[in-house]
C-alpha positions, 0 to 999 in steps of 0.5 A: 399215049401208052408206053411201048410194051405196057398193058391196060391192066395190072398184069402180075395182079391179074394173073395172081387173081386168075390163079387163085379163082381157078384150079387150072394151070395157067401157062406163061404165055398170053392166056391172061390177056385172052381172059382179060379181053373176053371179060372186057367183051363180056362187060361191053355186051352186057352194058350195051344190051342192058342199056337198050331198054334202059339201064336198070338192075333188073335189065342188067340181071336178065342180060347177064343170065342170056350172056353167061349161057352164051359164054359158058357154051 
C-alpha cells in the first residue's frame, strides 16, 4: 500500500527533466502531475491500440503517429 502523500513517480526528478525539455515555465502546482498522467494515458492507448493487431514495431510506429496527431491537436 502506498504511503499517504507519496507519488508513483520521482516528482523532483520528473520536474527537472520536464524543465530541461521545455522552454516554458513550470508553475509550482500540479502541472507535473498532469503531464505525467497525460503521458501514462498516451502509453496506455499506444499499447492497447498497437496490441489489437499484434505487438510489432510497425504497429507501434503507426499507432504512435496517429496518437501524436491527436495529442498535438
